[in-house]
C-alpha positions as CSV (number, residue, x, y, z in Angstrom):
1,M,-4.9,-15.8,-0.9
2,L,-5.7,-12.5,-2.6
3,K,-4.1,-11.8,-5.9
4,I,-4.2,-8.2,-7.1
5,N,-5.0,-7.9,-10.8
6,E,-4.5,-4.9,-13.1
7,D,-8.0,-3.5,-12.5
8,E,-7.6,-3.6,-8.7
9,R,-4.2,-2.0,-8.2
10,G,-5.4,1.6,-8.3
11,K,-7.9,1.3,-5.4
12,L,-7.7,1.5,-1.7
13,I,-8.6,-1.6,0.3
14,S,-10.7,-1.1,3.4
15,V,-9.4,-3.5,5.9
16,N,-12.6,-3.1,7.9
17,D,-14.5,-4.5,5.0
18,V,-12.4,-7.7,5.2
19,I,-12.4,-7.9,9.0
20,N,-16.2,-7.4,9.4
21,A,-17.1,-9.9,6.7
22,V,-18.0,-13.5,7.7
23,P,-16.5,-15.3,6.0
24,F,-13.8,-13.0,4.9
25,V,-14.7,-11.1,1.8
26,V,-11.6,-10.7,-0.3
27,G,-11.7,-8.3,-3.2
28,R,-14.2,-5.8,-1.9
29,F,-12.5,-2.5,-2.8
30,M,-13.3,1.1,-1.9
31,E,-13.2,3.9,-4.4
32,I,-11.0,6.9,-3.6
33,S,-14.1,9.1,-3.2
34,Q,-15.5,6.7,-0.6
35,A,-12.3,6.4,1.3
36,W,-12.1,10.0,2.6
37,G,-13.3,10.1,6.2
38,H,-13.0,6.3,6.7
39,K,-11.5,5.9,10.2
40,G,-10.4,2.3,9.9
41,P,-7.1,1.0,8.6
42,M,-6.5,1.7,4.9
43,I,-4.1,0.1,2.5
44,A,-2.9,1.9,-0.6
45,T,-1.8,-0.5,-3.4
46,S,-0.3,2.0,-5.8
47,L,1.9,5.1,-5.7
48,S,-1.0,7.3,-6.7
49,T,-3.3,6.0,-4.0
50,A,-0.5,6.2,-1.4
51,E,-0.1,9.8,-2.3
52,K,-3.8,10.5,-1.7
53,L,-3.9,8.4,1.5
54,I,-1.3,10.6,3.1
55,S,-3.9,13.4,3.5
56,F,-6.7,11.1,4.7
57,P,-7.7,11.1,8.4
58,S,-7.5,7.3,8.7
59,E,-5.6,6.4,11.9
60,Q,-3.7,3.5,10.3
61,K,-2.3,4.0,6.8
62,F,-0.3,1.3,4.9
63,F,1.3,1.3,1.5
64,Y,1.6,-2.2,0.1
65,V,4.4,-1.9,-2.4
66,W,3.4,-4.3,-5.1
67,D,5.4,-2.8,-8.0
68,L,8.7,-0.9,-8.2
69,S,7.8,0.8,-11.5
70,W,10.4,3.5,-10.9
71,I,13.2,0.9,-11.4
72,R,12.3,-0.1,-14.9
73,N,10.9,3.2,-16.2
74,S,13.7,5.7,-16.9
75,R,11.2,8.6,-17.3
76,E,9.9,8.0,-13.8
77,L,13.4,8.3,-12.4
78,N,13.1,12.0,-13.0
79,D,10.3,12.0,-10.4
80,Y,12.6,10.9,-7.6
81,E,11.6,13.7,-5.3
82,K,7.9,12.8,-5.6
83,Y,8.7,9.1,-4.9
84,K,10.9,10.1,-2.0
85,R,8.1,12.3,-0.5
86,I,5.7,9.4,-0.6
87,Y,8.0,6.6,0.5
88,T,9.4,8.6,3.4
89,D,6.1,10.0,4.7
90,S,5.9,8.9,8.3
91,S,2.1,8.5,8.3
92,L,2.4,5.5,6.0
93,S,3.6,2.1,7.2
94,L,5.4,0.3,4.4
95,I,4.6,-3.3,3.4
96,A,6.9,-4.8,0.7
97,R,5.8,-7.6,-1.5
98,S,9.2,-9.4,-1.1
99,E,12.6,-9.2,0.6
100,S,14.1,-7.9,-2.7
101,H,11.4,-5.1,-2.8
102,K,12.2,-4.3,0.8
103,Q,15.9,-4.0,0.2
104,A,15.4,-1.8,-2.9
105,I,13.1,0.6,-1.0
106,E,15.3,0.8,2.0
107,N,18.4,1.4,-0.1
108,C,16.8,4.0,-2.4
109,F,14.8,6.0,0.2
110,N,16.7,5.3,3.4
111,R,13.4,4.2,5.0
112,K,12.8,1.1,7.0
113,V,10.2,-1.2,5.6
114,E,8.2,-2.5,8.5
115,H,6.7,-5.7,6.9
116,V,7.1,-8.1,4.1
117,V,4.0,-9.9,2.9
118,S,4.2,-12.1,-0.2
119,D,1.4,-11.8,-2.8
120,F,-0.9,-9.8,-0.4
121,N,-1.6,-12.8,1.8
122,I,-4.6,-11.6,3.7
123,Q,-3.8,-13.7,6.8
124,D,-0.4,-12.0,7.1
125,I,-2.0,-8.6,6.5
126,L,-4.5,-9.2,9.3
127,E,-1.7,-10.1,11.7
128,I,0.0,-6.7,10.9
129,L,-3.2,-4.9,12.0
């Protein structure tokens, strides 16, 4: 099971790297500069990488919502329109970390969360693809 630590949250994960590895290589991450032009599925793991991923040509784009920072940071509440633009972008499929995250996202942004995957369980992620 993949656990995302502080250093890994701001990167995009190339699912092709995981799928093509034998055995599965977990924790091989792609820098933003390498991600542009990547045609395979991509998963953003932070709000900033989700914002960048929206403009990428990847055919399958996912936003794994690990953290709801906007709930506990009152300064970020002023950025609701930015959050709304990212969370409601139809090019991103949303994956919530938990049912409570899913409910919060759906209530706040009026957007259906397609999947719930606890602790970025790689087997569950691969089933989604």
